[in-house]
C-alpha positions in Angstrom: 111.3 49.3 189.5 111.9 46.3 191.0 114.7 44.2 188.6 114.7 41.5 191.1 113.0 38.2 191.2 110.5 37.6 194.0 111.4 34.7 196.7 108.6 32.3 194.7 110.0 33.1 191.2 113.6 32.4 192.2 111.9 28.7 193.5 109.9 28.1 190.3 113.1 29.2 188.2 115.1 27.0 189.7 112.8 24.4 189.5 112.3 24.7 186.2 116.4 25.1 185.9 116.8 21.7 187.5 113.8 20.0 185.6 115.3 20.7 181.9 119.3 20.2 183.5 118.2 16.6 184.7 115.2 15.5 182.1 115.2 17.3 179.0 118.9 18.5 178.0 120.3 14.5 178.5 117.7 13.5 176.3 117.4 16.8 173.6 120.0 15.3 171.0 117.9 11.7 171.0 114.2 13.3 170.5 116.1 16.0 167.9 117.6 13.2 165.8 115.3 10.5 166.0 112.1 12.8 165.8 110.5 11.5 169.0 107.6 13.6 170.7 108.3 13.5 174.4 105.0 13.1 175.9 105.9 11.5 179.3 108.5 14.0 179.9 106.1 16.7 179.0 103.8 15.1 181.8 106.8 15.2 184.1 107.0 19.0 183.4 103.0 19.4 184.0 103.4 17.6 187.8 105.8 20.8 188.1 102.9 23.2 187.3 104.3 23.7 183.9 101.5 22.2 181.4 98.4 25.0 183.2 101.1 28.0 183.9 98.4 30.7 183.7 95.3 28.8 183.7 93.4 29.0 186.6 93.7 26.6 190.3 90.2 25.7 189.7 91.0 22.8 187.3 94.7 22.3 188.4 96.7 25.3 187.1 99.5 27.0 188.9 98.0 30.6 188.2 101.2 32.0 187.9 101.6 35.5 185.6 103.1 36.3 182.3 106.4 37.2 183.7 106.7 34.0 186.2 105.7 32.4 182.5 108.7 33.6 180.6 111.1 32.8 183.7 109.4 29.6 183.7 110.6 29.3 179.3 113.4 30.2 179.6 115.0 27.4 181.9 113.2 24.9 179.6 114.3 25.8 176.4 117.7 26.1 177.9 117.6 22.7 177.8 115.6 21.6 175.0 114.3 24.7 173.2 111.6 22.4 170.4 109.4 20.7 173.3 110.0 24.0 175.5 108.5 25.8 172.9 105.4 23.0 172.4 104.9 23.7 176.3 104.2 27.0 175.2 102.0 26.5 172.3 100.0 23.8 175.0 99.3 26.9 177.6 98.4 29.5 175.4 95.5 26.9 173.6 94.6 25.7 177.4 94.4 29.6 178.6 92.7 30.6 175.9 89.8 27.4 176.8 90.1 28.5 180.6 90.1 31.8 180.6 87.0 32.4 177.2 85.6 29.0 177.8 81.9 28.1 179.4 82.1 26.6 182.8 80.9 23.1 180.5 84.0 23.7 178.3 86.4 24.1 180.6 85.3 21.0 182.6 84.9 18.8 179.8 88.9 20.0 179.0 91.1 21.8 181.1 91.8 19.4 184.2 93.6 16.9 181.8 94.7 19.8 180.0 96.7 20.8 183.5 97.7 17.4 183.6 98.7 17.2 180.0 96.7 13.7 180.4 95.4 15.8 177.3 97.5 17.6 174.7 97.0 21.0 173.0 97.2 22.5 169.8 96.5 25.6 168.7 95.0 26.5 164.8 95.3 29.7 163.3 97.6 29.7 159.8 95.9 28.0 156.8 98.0 27.6 153.8 96.5 30.8 152.0 96.4 32.7 155.0 99.6 33.0 157.0 100.7 36.2 158.4 97.0 37.5 156.9 95.3 35.6 159.7 91.5 37.2 160.0 91.5 35.9 156.0 91.1 32.5 157.2 88.8 30.4 155.7 88.0 27.4 157.3 84.2 27.5 157.5 82.1 26.4 160.6 78.0 26.2 159.7 75.8 25.7 162.8 73.4 22.8 162.4 71.4 22.1 165.9 73.7 21.4 168.3 76.5 20.8 166.5 79.1 23.0 163.9 80.0 21.5 160.8 83.8 22.3 159.6 85.2 21.8 156.4 88.7 23.6 156.0 92.8 23.2 156.5 95.0 24.0 159.3 98.8 24.7 158.3 101.8 24.2 160.3 100.0 22.8 163.3 102.5 21.7 166.1 101.4 18.7 167.6 99.6 17.3 164.2 98.3 14.0 164.2 99.2 13.8 167.9 97.3 16.2 170.5 94.4 15.7 172.2 92.2 18.9 171.4 92.4 21.2 168.8 91.7 24.9 170.0 90.8 26.0 166.0 89.8 29.5 164.5 86.7 29.0 162.3 84.9 31.2 160.4 81.1 32.1 161.5 79.9 34.9 159.9 81.0 37.4 157.1 84.7 38.1 155.8 87.8 39.6 158.2 88.1 39.8 161.6 84.2 40.0 163.2 83.4 36.8 161.7 85.7 34.2 163.8 85.0 31.8 166.0 86.8 29.8 168.3 86.3 25.9 168.7 87.5 23.5 170.8 87.8 20.6 168.4 88.5 17.4 170.3 90.7 14.4 168.1 88.1 11.8 168.1 85.5 14.4 166.1 83.9 12.5 163.4 85.5 14.1 160.2 88.7 15.3 161.2 92.0 13.7 159.8 95.7 14.9 159.4 98.1 15.1 156.5 101.7 13.5 156.5 104.1 14.5 159.1 106.2 17.3 157.4 110.0 16.9 157.4 112.1 20.3 159.1 114.6 22.2 159.7 114.5 22.3 163.3 111.6 22.0 165.8 112.2 18.4 165.7 111.0 16.3 168.9 107.8 18.2 168.0 105.0 16.8 165.3 103.8 19.4 162.1 100.8 18.5 160.3 97.7 19.9 158.7 94.6 19.6 160.2 91.8 18.3 158.0 88.5 19.2 158.1 85.8 17.8 155.6 82.5 17.8 157.1 83.6 17.7 160.7 81.0 17.5 163.5 81.7 19.5 166.9 79.4 20.1 169.5 77.8 24.0 169.6 78.9 23.7 173.7 83.0 23.6 172.8 82.7 27.2 171.6 85.1 29.4 173.6 84.1 32.6 173.9 80.9 33.8 171.5 80.4 33.8 167.9 82.7 36.3 166.6 85.2 36.8 168.7 87.4 34.2 167.9 90.0 36.7 166.1 90.0 38.8 169.5 90.6 35.7 171.7 93.6 34.4 168.8 95.2 37.7 169.1 95.3 37.8 173.3 96.7 34.1 173.3 99.6 35.3 171.1 100.6 38.4 173.3 101.5 35.9 175.5 102.6 33.1 172.6 104.9 35.7 171.7 106.7 36.2 175.0 106.9 32.5 175.7 108.8 32.1 171.8 111.2 34.9 172.9 112.0 33.3 176.7 112.7 30.5 174.5 115.1 32.1 172.5 116.6 33.8 175.6 117.3 30.2 177.0 118.7 28.2 173.9 121.1 31.7 173.6 122.2 31.4 177.4 123.5 28.0 176.8 125.1 28.3 173.2 126.6 31.7 175.0 128.0 29.5 178.5 129.0 26.7 175.9 131.3 29.3 174.2 132.6 30.7 176.9 134.0 27.7 178.3 135.0 26.5 174.5 137.4 29.5 173.9 138.9 29.1 177.4 139.6 25.9 176.8 140.7 25.2 173.0 143.8 27.0 172.2 145.3 28.5 168.9 148.6 30.3 168.2 150.0 29.3 171.7 146.8 31.1 173.9 143.3 30.2 174.5 141.0 31.8 171.6 139.3 33.4 174.9 142.3 35.6 174.9 141.7 37.4 171.7 140.1 40.5 171.9 138.0 39.8 168.7 136.8 36.7 170.5 136.2 38.9 173.6 134.3 41.8 171.9 132.3 39.1 170.4 131.2 37.6 173.5 130.6 40.7 175.4 128.1 42.0 172.4 126.6 38.5 172.8 126.3 38.8 176.5 124.3 42.3 176.3 122.4 41.5 173.7 120.9 38.5 175.8 120.4 40.8 178.4 118.3 43.3 176.6 116.7 40.5 175.1 115.6 39.2 178.4 115.2 42.9 180.1 112.5 43.3 177.1 110.6 40.2 177.6 110.5 40.5 180.9 108.9 44.4 180.8 106.2 43.1 178.2 105.2 40.5 180.1 105.0 43.0 183.2 102.9 45.3 181.1 100.7 42.0 180.3 100.3 41.1 183.5 99.2 44.5 184.7 96.7 44.5 181.7 98.4 47.7 180.4 96.6 48.8 177.1 100.0 49.4 175.0 100.8 45.6 176.5 100.4 44.4 173.0 103.0 46.8 171.6 105.5 46.2 173.8 104.7 42.4 173.7 105.7 42.8 169.5 108.7 44.6 170.7 109.8 41.9 172.5 109.1 39.1 170.3 110.9 40.8 167.4 114.0 41.9 169.4 114.7 38.7 171.3 114.2 35.9 168.4 116.4 38.0 166.8 118.7 38.3 169.2 118.4 34.7 170.4 119.1 33.4 166.6 122.2 35.7 166.4 123.6 34.7 169.8 123.4 30.7 169.0 124.7 31.5 165.5 127.7 33.4 166.9 128.1 30.7 169.8 128.8 28.0 166.5 131.0 30.2 164.6 133.0 30.7 168.2 133.1 26.7 168.0 134.9 26.5 164.1 134.2 23.5 162.4 133.2 21.9 165.9 130.0 24.0 165.7 128.9 22.5 162.7 129.5 18.9 164.2 125.7 17.0 165.8 128.6 16.1 168.7 128.0 19.8 169.9 124.5 21.0 170.7 125.0 24.4 168.9 124.0 23.3 165.2 121.0 22.0 167.2 120.0 25.0 169.1 120.7 27.2 165.2 117.6 24.8 163.2 115.4 25.1 166.8 115.8 29.3 166.7 115.6 29.9 163.4 111.6 29.4 163.1 111.0 31.5 166.3 111.8 34.6 163.8 108.7 32.9 161.7 105.9 31.5 164.1 103.5 33.5 166.4 103.7 36.5 163.8 106.9 36.4 161.6 109.3 39.2 162.7 108.3 41.3 159.5 104.5 41.6 161.0 105.8 42.2 164.2 107.2 45.9 162.8 103.8 46.2 161.2 102.0 45.9 164.4 104.7 48.2 166.3 104.2 50.8 163.2 100.9 50.8 163.9 100.9 50.9 167.2 103.3 54.0 166.6 101.0 55.7 164.6 98.2 55.5 167.2 100.3 57.2 169.5 101.9 54.3 171.9 105.1 53.8 172.8 105.9 57.7 173.7 107.4 56.8 177.1 
């Protein structure tokens, strides 16, 4: 059990950290304030290989593993959590096409996805089916060489701006077995988008409903076979949960470092705030929780890379723990900054807003507990 990074992992960690420091961090405040979707900067990240991190090399992907991905997203999120999280979603959608799509659909989309010439969104949630994803109602009916789609997807990151929507649709009976996956281009006849959602955080990425009204999509855009969509969606979410956990860790690390620096300089009652034991203990707990979360994410990622049968259990555990810990560390850092932490002149309040949603998306942390409990009932996780 080696906890040290390989030489390659250290190299792309340093590359991601430098990019986040030079490109993401200086712009994050403006992107948040003005709700700018930084497509040009994301394409810069793609030039470093971050547009298709675990996509195969055939169409320009980096062919890295889930542990590698977790390392990269921690670094990117330390600069701008919202933008890093969107790149994670793009990677998840791109991987689904590359992993499960036919040669036709892969050749059509993947080369432009790995460069982020095409931006990808993931469409699972609906207004009436959030945590109960298997109850989705968006329907796709075969009509010759096309599917005709009708329905609505909600809370879609990139909605109205992305070029490809990896969409879960119902092609068969009720329940998970009747769900299929389609790559829907943004210019498909019958697709439209709702107004942009007004959000607490994640303001550097757009969010909107995706509407299908007799939307025509070529049958060749089917990803996997009919009826495999729910399985594909869940496999994608295992990795997505790790990436969102890693994004929480990156945000928390930046906030912890800021709190350490601030409390060392800020004086009250004649001495630095950091010399008070209450503050020292708080920083010690924050650092401990951060390291525990990082270890859980990296262990789960290693299990996913190894195709361990318990990987889903460990991904759920790691996502639940890391996103809770990440938010709490950011919130504690804000508290240690006192009134300044509440001001937009300091980045803490943005990290708090951006990490809060991580406890909701990619499966709420309540659903993570359901997944964990079911796996434990099945006899997994006994060590």
